[in-house]
PDB file as gemmi writes it, atoms N, CA and C in Angstrom:
CRYST1    1.000    1.000    1.000  90.00  90.00  90.00 P 1                      
ATOM      1  N   MET A   1     100.998 119.688  80.726  1.00  0.00           N  
ATOM      2  CA  MET A   1     100.593 118.753  79.779  1.00  0.00           C  
ATOM      3  C   MET A   1      99.678 117.782  80.684  1.00  0.00           C  
ATOM      4  N   GLU A   2      99.142 117.385  79.849  1.00  0.00           N  
ATOM      5  CA  GLU A   2      97.492 116.593  81.530  1.00  0.00           C  
ATOM      6  C   GLU A   2      97.771 115.254  82.553  1.00  0.00           C  
ATOM      7  N   SER A   3      97.125 115.176  83.853  1.00  0.00           N  
ATOM      8  CA  SER A   3      97.190 114.517  84.638  1.00  0.00           C  
ATOM      9  C   SER A   3      96.087 113.322  84.046  1.00  0.00           C  
ATOM     10  N   VAL A   4      96.761 112.029  83.683  1.00  0.00           N  
ATOM     11  CA  VAL A   4      96.457 111.075  83.032  1.00  0.00           C  
ATOM     12  C   VAL A   4      97.394 109.749  85.008  1.00  0.00           C  
ATOM     13  N   SER A   5      95.532 109.064  85.298  1.00  0.00           N  
ATOM     14  CA  SER A   5      96.395 108.656  86.224  1.00  0.00           C  
ATOM     15  C   SER A   5      96.911 106.059  86.105  1.00  0.00           C  
ATOM     16  N   THR A   6      97.787 106.549  86.686  1.00  0.00           N  
ATOM     17  CA  THR A   6      97.879 104.841  86.298  1.00  0.00           C  
ATOM     18  C   THR A   6      97.084 104.171  88.175  1.00  0.00           C  
ATOM     19  N   PRO A   7      95.024 104.153  87.826  1.00  0.00           N  
ATOM     20  CA  PRO A   7      95.717 102.579  88.595  1.00  0.00           C  
ATOM     21  C   PRO A   7      95.758 101.828  89.043  1.00  0.00           C  
ATOM     22  N   ARG A   8      95.235 101.450  90.884  1.00  0.00           N  
ATOM     23  CA  ARG A   8      95.975 100.594  91.788  1.00  0.00           C  
ATOM     24  C   ARG A   8      94.858 100.027  91.497  1.00  0.00           C  
ATOM     25  N   ILE A   9      94.369  98.005  90.375  1.00  0.00           N  
ATOM     26  CA  ILE A   9      93.645  97.300  90.610  1.00  0.00           C  
ATOM     27  C   ILE A   9      94.501  96.307  91.168  1.00  0.00           C  
ATOM     28  N   SER A  10      93.380  95.096  90.944  1.00  0.00           N  
ATOM     29  CA  SER A  10      93.366  94.122  91.345  1.00  0.00           C  
ATOM     30  C   SER A  10      92.739  92.700  90.638  1.00  0.00           C  
ATOM     31  N   ALA A  11      92.974  91.611  90.219  1.00  0.00           N  
ATOM     32  CA  ALA A  11      93.045  91.103  88.729  1.00  0.00           C  
ATOM     33  C   ALA A  11      91.409  91.315  88.640  1.00  0.00           C  
ATOM     34  N   ALA A  12      90.579  91.400  90.039  1.00  0.00           N  
ATOM     35  CA  ALA A  12      89.007  90.461  89.877  1.00  0.00           C  
ATOM     36  C   ALA A  12      88.143  92.464  89.226  1.00  0.00           C  
ATOM     37  N   LEU A  13      89.274  92.778  89.159  1.00  0.00           N  
ATOM     38  CA  LEU A  13      89.366  94.748  87.876  1.00  0.00           C  
ATOM     39  C   LEU A  13      90.092  94.401  86.651  1.00  0.00           C  
ATOM     40  N   MET A  14      90.459  93.899  86.664  1.00  0.00           N  
ATOM     41  CA  MET A  14      91.184  93.738  85.087  1.00  0.00           C  
ATOM     42  C   MET A  14      89.908  94.347  84.423  1.00  0.00           C  
ATOM     43  N   ASP A  15      89.494  93.599  83.524  1.00  0.00           N  
ATOM     44  CA  ASP A  15      88.210  93.205  82.654  1.00  0.00           C  
ATOM     45  C   ASP A  15      87.567  95.394  82.644  1.00  0.00           C  
ATOM     46  N   SER A  16      88.284  95.604  82.789  1.00  0.00           N  
ATOM     47  CA  SER A  16      87.103  97.461  83.486  1.00  0.00           C  
ATOM     48  C   SER A  16      88.973  97.891  83.005  1.00  0.00           C  
ATOM     49  N   TYR A  17      90.228  97.498  82.405  1.00  0.00           N  
ATOM     50  CA  TYR A  17      91.223  98.029  82.048  1.00  0.00           C  
ATOM     51  C   TYR A  17      91.702  97.588  81.579  1.00  0.00           C  
ATOM     52  N   VAL A  18      90.727  97.263  80.147  1.00  0.00           N  
ATOM     53  CA  VAL A  18      91.463  96.285  79.034  1.00  0.00           C  
ATOM     54  C   VAL A  18      92.010  97.602  78.382  1.00  0.00           C  
ATOM     55  N   GLY A  19      92.909  97.949  77.672  1.00  0.00           N  
ATOM     56  CA  GLY A  19      93.528  98.993  77.326  1.00  0.00           C  
ATOM     57  C   GLY A  19      94.268  99.584  78.001  1.00  0.00           C  
ATOM     58  N   HIS A  20      94.261 100.207  79.075  1.00  0.00           N  
ATOM     59  CA  HIS A  20      94.369 100.521  80.122  1.00  0.00           C  
ATOM     60  C   HIS A  20      96.219 101.395  80.486  1.00  0.00           C  
ATOM     61  N   ASN A  21      96.992 101.415  81.184  1.00  0.00           N  
ATOM     62  CA  ASN A  21      98.203 101.414  82.127  1.00  0.00           C  
ATOM     63  C   ASN A  21      97.812 101.193  83.854  1.00  0.00           C  
ATOM     64  N   VAL A  22      98.166 100.389  84.497  1.00  0.00           N  
ATOM     65  CA  VAL A  22      97.707 100.219  85.261  1.00  0.00           C  
ATOM     66  C   VAL A  22      98.557  99.100  86.407  1.00  0.00           C  
ATOM     67  N   ILE A  23      98.839  99.086  88.373  1.00  0.00           N  
ATOM     68  CA  ILE A  23      99.760  99.203  89.425  1.00  0.00           C  
ATOM     69  C   ILE A  23      99.044  97.877  89.848  1.00  0.00           C  
ATOM     70  N   ILE A  24      99.796  96.628  89.537  1.00  0.00           N  
ATOM     71  CA  ILE A  24      99.157  95.369  90.171  1.00  0.00           C  
ATOM     72  C   ILE A  24     100.184  95.202  91.617  1.00  0.00           C  
ATOM     73  N   VAL A  25      99.972  95.069  92.538  1.00  0.00           N  
ATOM     74  CA  VAL A  25     100.565  94.603  93.526  1.00  0.00           C  
ATOM     75  C   VAL A  25     100.360  92.638  94.269  1.00  0.00           C  
ATOM     76  N   GLY A  26     100.895  91.727  94.431  1.00  0.00           N  
ATOM     77  CA  GLY A  26     100.683  90.652  94.298  1.00  0.00           C  
ATOM     78  C   GLY A  26     101.963  89.556  94.587  1.00  0.00           C  
ATOM     79  N   LYS A  27     101.400  88.266  94.247  1.00  0.00           N  
ATOM     80  CA  LYS A  27     102.292  87.600  95.011  1.00  0.00           C  
ATOM     81  C   LYS A  27     102.832  86.689  94.117  1.00  0.00           C  
ATOM     82  N   VAL A  28     103.794  86.523  94.025  1.00  0.00           N  
ATOM     83  CA  VAL A  28     104.913  85.684  92.590  1.00  0.00           C  
ATOM     84  C   VAL A  28     104.217  83.924  92.879  1.00  0.00           C  
ATOM     85  N   LEU A  29     103.592  83.622  91.992  1.00  0.00           N  
ATOM     86  CA  LEU A  29     103.016  82.119  92.102  1.00  0.00           C  
ATOM     87  C   LEU A  29     103.777  80.906  91.805  1.00  0.00           C  
ATOM     88  N   GLN A  30     104.394  81.537  90.315  1.00  0.00           N  
ATOM     89  CA  GLN A  30     105.157  80.749  89.528  1.00  0.00           C  
ATOM     90  C   GLN A  30     105.568  81.590  88.177  1.00  0.00           C  
ATOM     91  N   LEU A  31     106.821  81.168  88.151  1.00  0.00           N  
ATOM     92  CA  LEU A  31     107.717  82.046  86.778  1.00  0.00           C  
ATOM     93  C   LEU A  31     107.795  81.482  86.008  1.00  0.00           C  
ATOM     94  N   ARG A  32     107.279  81.415  84.615  1.00  0.00           N  
ATOM     95  CA  ARG A  32     107.715  80.542  83.521  1.00  0.00           C  
ATOM     96  C   ARG A  32     108.398  80.908  82.892  1.00  0.00           C  
ATOM     97  N   GLY A  33     109.321  80.629  81.919  1.00  0.00           N  
ATOM     98  CA  GLY A  33     109.606  81.655  81.163  1.00  0.00           C  
ATOM     99  C   GLY A  33     109.935  83.134  81.095  1.00  0.00           C  
ATOM    100  N   ASP A  34     109.770  83.813  80.351  1.00  0.00           N  
ATOM    101  CA  ASP A  34     109.105  86.019  80.174  1.00  0.00           C  
ATOM    102  C   ASP A  34     107.847  86.160  81.389  1.00  0.00           C  
ATOM    103  N   THR A  35     106.757  84.785  81.496  1.00  0.00           N  
ATOM    104  CA  THR A  35     106.421  84.654  82.018  1.00  0.00           C  
ATOM    105  C   THR A  35     105.789  84.501  83.816  1.00  0.00           C  
ATOM    106  N   ALA A  36     105.227  86.024  84.601  1.00  0.00           N  
ATOM    107  CA  ALA A  36     105.168  85.418  85.419  1.00  0.00           C  
ATOM    108  C   ALA A  36     103.379  85.332  85.626  1.00  0.00           C  
ATOM    109  N   PHE A  37     103.070  84.205  87.426  1.00  0.00           N  
ATOM    110  CA  PHE A  37     101.454  84.949  87.127  1.00  0.00           C  
ATOM    111  C   PHE A  37     101.625  85.416  88.960  1.00  0.00           C  
ATOM    112  N   LEU A  38     100.790  85.828  89.397  1.00  0.00           N  
ATOM    113  CA  LEU A  38     100.882  86.575  90.657  1.00  0.00           C  
ATOM    114  C   LEU A  38      98.927  86.352  91.248  1.00  0.00           C  
ATOM    115  N   GLU A  39      98.981  86.200  92.362  1.00  0.00           N  
ATOM    116  CA  GLU A  39      97.262  85.705  93.022  1.00  0.00           C  
ATOM    117  C   GLU A  39      97.304  87.515  93.685  1.00  0.00           C  
ATOM    118  N   ALA A  40      97.508  87.864  92.676  1.00  0.00           N  
ATOM    119  CA  ALA A  40      96.659  89.463  92.997  1.00  0.00           C  
ATOM    120  C   ALA A  40      94.498  89.548  93.486  1.00  0.00           C  
ATOM    121  N   ASP A  41      94.332  88.791  94.628  1.00  0.00           N  
ATOM    122  CA  ASP A  41      93.029  88.860  94.764  1.00  0.00           C  
ATOM    123  C   ASP A  41      91.644  88.121  93.131  1.00  0.00           C  
ATOM    124  N   GLY A  42      93.230  86.797  93.284  1.00  0.00           N  
ATOM    125  CA  GLY A  42      92.178  86.568  91.860  1.00  0.00           C  
ATOM    126  C   GLY A  42      93.845  86.306  90.867  1.00  0.00           C  
ATOM    127  N   GLN A  43      94.071  85.305  89.988  1.00  0.00           N  
ATOM    128  CA  GLN A  43      95.505  85.317  89.572  1.00  0.00           C  
ATOM    129  C   GLN A  43      95.540  85.749  88.230  1.00  0.00           C  
ATOM    130  N   VAL A  44      97.072  86.399  88.196  1.00  0.00           N  
ATOM    131  CA  VAL A  44      97.224  87.673  86.672  1.00  0.00           C  
ATOM    132  C   VAL A  44      98.444  86.860  86.386  1.00  0.00           C  
ATOM    133  N   GLN A  45      98.480  87.352  84.801  1.00  0.00           N  
ATOM    134  CA  GLN A  45      98.846  86.620  83.818  1.00  0.00           C  
ATOM    135  C   GLN A  45      99.922  87.448  83.812  1.00  0.00           C  
ATOM    136  N   ALA A  46     101.568  88.298  83.790  1.00  0.00           N  
ATOM    137  CA  ALA A  46     101.885  89.237  83.919  1.00  0.00           C  
ATOM    138  C   ALA A  46     102.930  88.034  82.777  1.00  0.00           C  
ATOM    139  N   ASN A  47     103.018  89.516  81.239  1.00  0.00           N  
ATOM    140  CA  ASN A  47     104.122  89.529  79.994  1.00  0.00           C  
ATOM    141  C   ASN A  47     105.251  89.829  80.562  1.00  0.00           C  
ATOM    142  N   LEU A  48     106.816  89.426  81.656  1.00  0.00           N  
ATOM    143  CA  LEU A  48     107.682  89.945  81.519  1.00  0.00           C  
ATOM    144  C   LEU A  48     108.041  90.674  80.988  1.00  0.00           C  
ATOM    145  N   ASN A  49     108.819  91.643  81.416  1.00  0.00           N  
ATOM    146  CA  ASN A  49     110.285  91.985  79.760  1.00  0.00           C  
ATOM    147  C   ASN A  49     111.143  91.341  80.233  1.00  0.00           C  
ATOM    148  N   ARG A  50     112.928  91.237  79.980  1.00  0.00           N  
ATOM    149  CA  ARG A  50     113.737  91.147  79.918  1.00  0.00           C  
ATOM    150  C   ARG A  50     114.624  91.776  81.477  1.00  0.00           C  
ATOM    151  N   ASP A  51     114.565  92.870  81.345  1.00  0.00           N  
ATOM    152  CA  ASP A  51     114.457  93.986  82.525  1.00  0.00           C  
ATOM    153  C   ASP A  51     113.882  93.013  84.373  1.00  0.00           C  
ATOM    154  N   CYS A  52     113.236  92.299  83.981  1.00  0.00           N  
ATOM    155  CA  CYS A  52     112.731  92.268  84.945  1.00  0.00           C  
ATOM    156  C   CYS A  52     112.497  90.828  86.073  1.00  0.00           C  
ATOM    157  N   HIS A  53     113.032  90.940  87.003  1.00  0.00           N  
ATOM    158  CA  HIS A  53     114.208  90.038  87.738  1.00  0.00           C  
ATOM    159  C   HIS A  53     113.103  90.297  89.281  1.00  0.00           C  
ATOM    160  N   LEU A  54     112.082  88.639  88.835  1.00  0.00           N  
ATOM    161  CA  LEU A  54     111.114  88.985  90.241  1.00  0.00           C  
ATOM    162  C   LEU A  54     111.317  86.892  90.506  1.00  0.00           C  
ATOM    163  N   MET A  55     111.123  86.621  92.395  1.00  0.00           N  
ATOM    164  CA  MET A  55     111.606  85.660  92.320  1.00  0.00           C  
ATOM    165  C   MET A  55     110.076  85.540  93.257  1.00  0.00           C  
ATOM    166  N   VAL A  56     110.166  83.878  92.880  1.00  0.00           N  
ATOM    167  CA  VAL A  56     108.110  82.569  93.593  1.00  0.00           C  
ATOM    168  C   VAL A  56     108.328  82.895  94.709  1.00  0.00           C  
ATOM    169  N   GLY A  57     107.200  83.672  95.734  1.00  0.00           N  
ATOM    170  CA  GLY A  57     107.180  83.437  96.736  1.00  0.00           C  
ATOM    171  C   GLY A  57     107.027  84.971  96.945  1.00  0.00           C  
ATOM    172  N   ASN A  58     107.934  86.172  96.146  1.00  0.00           N  
ATOM    173  CA  ASN A  58     107.628  87.509  96.582  1.00  0.00           C  
ATOM    174  C   ASN A  58     106.840  88.269  96.767  1.00  0.00           C  
ATOM    175  N   GLY A  59     106.552  89.009  96.615  1.00  0.00           N  
ATOM    176  CA  GLY A  59     105.556  90.303  95.880  1.00  0.00           C  
ATOM    177  C   GLY A  59     106.653  90.727  95.616  1.00  0.00           C  
ATOM    178  N   ALA A  60     105.058  91.812  94.836  1.00  0.00           N  
ATOM    179  CA  ALA A  60     105.915  92.292  93.576  1.00  0.00           C  
ATOM    180  C   ALA A  60     104.496  93.621  92.729  1.00  0.00           C  
ATOM    181  N   GLN A  61     105.300  94.588  92.509  1.00  0.00           N  
ATOM    182  CA  GLN A  61     104.673  95.900  91.882  1.00  0.00           C  
ATOM    183  C   GLN A  61     104.230  95.756  90.252  1.00  0.00           C  
ATOM    184  N   ILE A  62     104.013  95.384  89.438  1.00  0.00           N  
ATOM    185  CA  ILE A  62     103.130  95.025  87.843  1.00  0.00           C  
ATOM    186  C   ILE A  62     103.138  96.580  88.027  1.00  0.00           C  
ATOM    187  N   ILE A  63     103.305  96.711  86.909  1.00  0.00           N  
ATOM    188  CA  ILE A  63     103.224  98.180  85.973  1.00  0.00           C  
ATOM    189  C   ILE A  63     103.419  98.212  83.945  1.00  0.00           C  
ATOM    190  N   GLY A  64     102.524  98.264  83.776  1.00  0.00           N  
ATOM    191  CA  GLY A  64     101.628  97.491  83.179  1.00  0.00           C  
ATOM    192  C   GLY A  64     100.963  97.686  81.854  1.00  0.00           C  
ATOM    193  N   LYS A  65     100.034  97.055  80.832  1.00  0.00           N  
ATOM    194  CA  LYS A  65      99.359  97.925  79.486  1.00  0.00           C  
ATOM    195  C   LYS A  65      98.428  96.011  80.491  1.00  0.00           C  
ATOM    196  N   VAL A  66      96.807  96.872  80.617  1.00  0.00           N  
ATOM    197  CA  VAL A  66      96.531  95.637  80.302  1.00  0.00           C  
ATOM    198  C   VAL A  66      95.561  94.904  78.543  1.00  0.00           C  
ATOM    199  N   ASN A  67      96.229  93.482  78.948  1.00  0.00           N  
ATOM    200  CA  ASN A  67      95.642  93.741  76.725  1.00  0.00           C  
ATOM    201  C   ASN A  67      94.636  92.366  77.020  1.00  0.00           C  
ATOM    202  N   SER A  68      93.549  91.984  75.933  1.00  0.00           N  
ATOM    203  CA  SER A  68      92.783  92.314  75.919  1.00  0.00           C  
ATOM    204  C   SER A  68      92.216  90.401  75.844  1.00  0.00           C  
ATOM    205  N   ASP A  69      92.962  89.774  76.722  1.00  0.00           N  
ATOM    206  CA  ASP A  69      92.771  88.367  76.766  1.00  0.00           C  
ATOM    207  C   ASP A  69      93.071  88.852  78.729  1.00  0.00           C  
ATOM    208  N   LEU A  70      93.031  89.628  79.101  1.00  0.00           N  
ATOM    209  CA  LEU A  70      93.422  89.852  80.336  1.00  0.00           C  
ATOM    210  C   LEU A  70      94.791  89.145  81.001  1.00  0.00           C  
ATOM    211  N   THR A  71      95.641  89.557  80.327  1.00  0.00           N  
ATOM    212  CA  THR A  71      97.136  89.496  80.669  1.00  0.00           C  
ATOM    213  C   THR A  71      98.067  90.993  81.009  1.00  0.00           C  
ATOM    214  N   ILE A  72      98.573  91.403  80.860  1.00  0.00           N  
ATOM    215  CA  ILE A  72      99.639  92.475  81.557  1.00  0.00           C  
ATOM    216  C   ILE A  72     100.593  92.720  80.490  1.00  0.00           C  
ATOM    217  N   LYS A  73     100.578  93.173  80.189  1.00  0.00           N  
ATOM    218  CA  LYS A  73     102.356  94.234  78.399  1.00  0.00           C  
ATOM    219  C   LYS A  73     103.096  94.366  80.192  1.00  0.00           C  
ATOM    220  N   VAL A  74     103.962  93.944  81.617  1.00  0.00           N  
ATOM    221  CA  VAL A  74     104.124  94.539  82.006  1.00  0.00           C  
ATOM    222  C   VAL A  74     105.789  95.517  81.234  1.00  0.00           C  
ATOM    223  N   LEU A  75     105.461  96.915  82.196  1.00  0.00           N  
ATOM    224  CA  LEU A  75     106.124  97.675  81.455  1.00  0.00           C  
ATOM    225  C   LEU A  75     108.051  97.716  82.310  1.00  0.00           C  
ATOM    226  N   ASN A  76     107.251  97.790  83.492  1.00  0.00           N  
ATOM    227  CA  ASN A  76     107.954  97.802  85.023  1.00  0.00           C  
ATOM    228  C   ASN A  76     107.948  96.811  86.070  1.00  0.00           C  
ATOM    229  N   ALA A  77     108.411  96.135  86.664  1.00  0.00           N  
ATOM    230  CA  ALA A  77     108.401  95.284  87.853  1.00  0.00           C  
ATOM    231  C   ALA A  77     108.898  95.887  88.888  1.00  0.00           C  
ATOM    232  N   SER A  78     108.554  95.646  89.706  1.00  0.00           N  
ATOM    233  CA  SER A  78     109.916  95.452  91.489  1.00  0.00           C  
ATOM    234  C   SER A  78     109.186  94.383  91.853  1.00  0.00           C  
ATOM    235  N   ASP A  79     110.633  94.001  92.379  1.00  0.00           N  
ATOM    236  CA  ASP A  79     110.888  92.739  93.792  1.00  0.00           C  
ATOM    237  C   ASP A  79     110.478  94.002  94.747  1.00  0.00           C  
ATOM    238  N   LEU A  80     109.322  93.212  95.905  1.00  0.00           N  
ATOM    239  CA  LEU A  80     109.160  93.137  96.807  1.00  0.00           C  
ATOM    240  C   LEU A  80     109.578  93.298  98.100  1.00  0.00           C  
ATOM    241  N   GLY A  81     110.300  91.519  98.013  1.00  0.00           N  
ATOM    242  CA  GLY A  81     110.520  90.195  98.290  1.00  0.00           C  
ATOM    243  C   GLY A  81     109.747  90.148  99.816  1.00  0.00           C  
ATOM    244  N   THR A  82     109.460  89.462 100.544  1.00  0.00           N  
ATOM    245  CA  THR A  82     109.237  88.879 101.141  1.00  0.00           C  
ATOM    246  C   THR A  82     107.634  89.576 102.372  1.00  0.00           C  
ATOM    247  N   ASN A  83     108.610  90.263 103.296  1.00  0.00           N  
ATOM    248  CA  ASN A  83     107.947  91.080 103.914  1.00  0.00           C  
ATOM    249  C   ASN A  83     106.310  92.060 103.202  1.00  0.00           C  
ATOM    250  N   VAL A  84     105.183  92.149 101.950  1.00  0.00           N  
ATOM    251  CA  VAL A  84     104.495  92.473 101.758  1.00  0.00           C  
ATOM    252  C   VAL A  84     102.865  92.262 103.098  1.00  0.00           C  
ATOM    253  N   ASP A  85     101.598  93.347 103.208  1.00  0.00           N  
ATOM    254  CA  ASP A  85     100.824  93.089 103.509  1.00  0.00           C  
ATOM    255  C   ASP A  85     100.064  93.354 101.867  1.00  0.00           C  
ATOM    256  N   TYR A  86      99.363  92.456 101.842  1.00  0.00           N  
ATOM    257  CA  TYR A  86      98.656  91.913 100.777  1.00  0.00           C  
ATOM    258  C   TYR A  86      96.847  92.642 100.994  1.00  0.00           C  
ATOM    259  N   GLN A  87      96.823  92.434 101.760  1.00  0.00           N  
ATOM    260  CA  GLN A  87      95.596  92.651 103.054  1.00  0.00           C  
ATOM    261  C   GLN A  87      95.753  94.669 102.713  1.00  0.00           C  
ATOM    262  N   LEU A  88      97.027  94.673 102.868  1.00  0.00           N  
ATOM    263  CA  LEU A  88      97.158  96.247 103.402  1.00  0.00           C  
ATOM    264  C   LEU A  88      96.610  97.201 101.496  1.00  0.00           C  
ATOM    265  N   SER A  89      97.440  96.157 100.825  1.00  0.00           N  
ATOM    266  CA  SER A  89      97.874  96.724  98.900  1.00  0.00           C  
ATOM    267  C   SER A  89      95.547  96.898  98.528  1.00  0.00           C  
ATOM    268  N   GLN A  90      95.542  95.684  99.227  1.00  0.00           N  
ATOM    269  CA  GLN A  90      94.011  95.412  98.206  1.00  0.00           C  
ATOM    270  C   GLN A  90      93.177  96.939  99.168  1.00  0.00           C  
ATOM    271  N   ASN A  91      92.756  96.634 100.397  1.00  0.00           N  
ATOM    272  CA  ASN A  91      92.877  98.328 100.335  1.00  0.00           C  
ATOM    273  C   ASN A  91      93.034  99.452 100.471  1.00  0.00           C  
ATOM    274  N   VAL A  92      93.749  99.783  99.586  1.00  0.00           N  
ATOM    275  CA  VAL A  92      94.179 100.212  99.036  1.00  0.00           C  
ATOM    276  C   VAL A  92      93.644 100.228  97.289  1.00  0.00           C  
ATOM    277  N   VAL A  93      93.776  99.780  97.093  1.00  0.00           N  
ATOM    278  CA  VAL A  93      93.057  98.681  95.791  1.00  0.00           C  
ATOM    279  C   VAL A  93      91.666  99.611  95.384  1.00  0.00           C  
ATOM    280  N   ASP A  94      91.018  99.024  97.026  1.00  0.00           N  
ATOM    281  CA  ASP A  94      89.291  99.548  96.992  1.00  0.00           C  
ATOM    282  C   ASP A  94      89.059 101.177  97.675  1.00  0.00           C  
ATOM    283  N   VAL A  95      90.018 101.354  98.185  1.00  0.00           N  
ATOM    284  CA  VAL A  95      89.493 102.869  98.852  1.00  0.00           C  
ATOM    285  C   VAL A  95      90.339 103.371  96.935  1.00  0.00           C  
ATOM    286  N   THR A  96      91.218 103.358  96.811  1.00  0.00           N  
ATOM    287  CA  THR A  96      90.771 103.982  95.535  1.00  0.00           C  
ATOM    288  C   THR A  96      89.611 104.341  94.893  1.00  0.00           C  
ATOM    289  N   HIS A  97      88.810 103.079  94.162  1.00  0.00           N  
ATOM    290  CA  HIS A  97      87.926 103.165  93.397  1.00  0.00           C  
ATOM    291  C   HIS A  97      86.771 103.339  94.862  1.00  0.00           C  
ATOM    292  N   GLN A  98      86.636 103.246  95.553  1.00  0.00           N  
ATOM    293  CA  GLN A  98      85.985 103.697  95.743  1.00  0.00           C  
ATOM    294  C   GLN A  98      85.749 105.926  96.349  1.00  0.00           C  
ATOM    295  N   PHE A  99      86.254 106.011  96.342  1.00  0.00           N  
ATOM    296  CA  PHE A  99      87.246 107.551  96.127  1.00  0.00           C  
ATOM    297  C   PHE A  99      87.137 107.421  94.693  1.00  0.00           C  
ATOM    298  N   LYS A 100      86.994 107.695  93.829  1.00  0.00           N  
ATOM    299  CA  LYS A 100      87.567 108.303  92.327  1.00  0.00           C  
ATOM    300  C   LYS A 100      87.635 109.600  91.764  1.00  0.00           C  
ATOM    301  N   ASP A 101      87.106 110.647  92.277  1.00  0.00           N  
ATOM    302  CA  ASP A 101      87.410 111.897  92.273  1.00  0.00           C  
ATOM    303  C   ASP A 101      88.159 111.860  92.290  1.00  0.00           C  
ATOM    304  N   ILE A 102      88.911 111.671  93.723  1.00  0.00           N  
ATOM    305  CA  ILE A 102      90.420 111.694  94.045  1.00  0.00           C  
ATOM    306  C   ILE A 102      90.924 111.348  93.677  1.00  0.00           C  
ATOM    307  N   PHE A 103      91.332 110.170  93.156  1.00  0.00           N  
ATOM    308  CA  PHE A 103      92.561 109.504  92.759  1.00  0.00           C  
ATOM    309  C   PHE A 103      92.117 109.088  90.712  1.00  0.00           C  
ATOM    310  N   VAL A 104      91.773 109.096  90.240  1.00  0.00           N  
ATOM    311  CA  VAL A 104      91.371 108.652  88.817  1.00  0.00           C  
ATOM    312  C   VAL A 104      91.887 110.195  88.490  1.00  0.00           C  
ATOM    313  N   TYR A 105      92.472 109.899  87.288  1.00  0.00           N  
ATOM    314  CA  TYR A 105      92.186 111.101  86.443  1.00  0.00           C  
ATOM    315  C   TYR A 105      91.971 110.757  84.690  1.00  0.00           C  
ATOM    316  N   SER A 106      91.556 111.792  84.128  1.00  0.00           N  
ATOM    317  CA  SER A 106      90.951 111.377  82.595  1.00  0.00           C  
ATOM    318  C   SER A 106      92.398 111.588  82.237  1.00  0.00           C  
ATOM    319  N   ASP A 107      91.957 110.982  80.708  1.00  0.00           N  
ATOM    320  CA  ASP A 107      93.848 111.758  79.487  1.00  0.00           C  
ATOM    321  C   ASP A 107      93.387 112.722  79.199  1.00  0.00           C  
ATOM    322  N   ARG A 108      91.971 113.553  80.022  1.00  0.00           N  
ATOM    323  CA  ARG A 108      90.802 114.643  78.111  1.00  0.00           C  
ATOM    324  C   ARG A 108      90.580 115.704  79.200  1.00  0.00           C  
ATOM    325  N   ALA A 109      90.173 115.804  80.274  1.00  0.00           N  
ATOM    326  CA  ALA A 109      89.688 116.672  80.486  1.00  0.00           C  
ATOM    327  C   ALA A 109      90.704 116.406  82.782  1.00  0.00           C  
ATOM    328  N   GLY A 110      91.457 116.250  82.672  1.00  0.00           N  
ATOM    329  CA  GLY A 110      91.933 115.712  83.944  1.00  0.00           C  
ATOM    330  C   GLY A 110      91.278 115.413  85.179  1.00  0.00           C  
ATOM    331  N   MET A 111      89.874 115.351  86.223  1.00  0.00           N  
ATOM    332  CA  MET A 111      89.593 114.535  86.852  1.00  0.00           C  
ATOM    333  C   MET A 111      87.508 113.987  85.695  1.00  0.00           C  
ATOM    334  N   ASN A 112      87.513 113.429  86.408  1.00  0.00           N  
ATOM    335  CA  ASN A 112      86.618 112.733  86.088  1.00  0.00           C  
ATOM    336  C   ASN A 112      86.040 113.057  87.017  1.00  0.00           C  
TER     337      ASN A 112                                                      
END                                                                             
């Protein structure tokens, strides 16, 4: 089985990952029905599934697919509570994109 990465991104990088699975950590700003709005270096709209249980004001880790309209179809969501270091999370995003050869794998030949 070949390795495929699920990169950590922020809102600013979403347009580069349309059609791909990603991980986003952000603060839940608002919940409206089956939609959550998160702050993750910009606003992210996440289309939740019925297994998601998030709370406004808490941090959340979203694993999902970036849609062409730059929303996220959530595959899994974890409530991280209130004690989240968002700057550390953004630093991890920055480092993983600065050193892609270490962190990002393609779906064809292993490493990019």
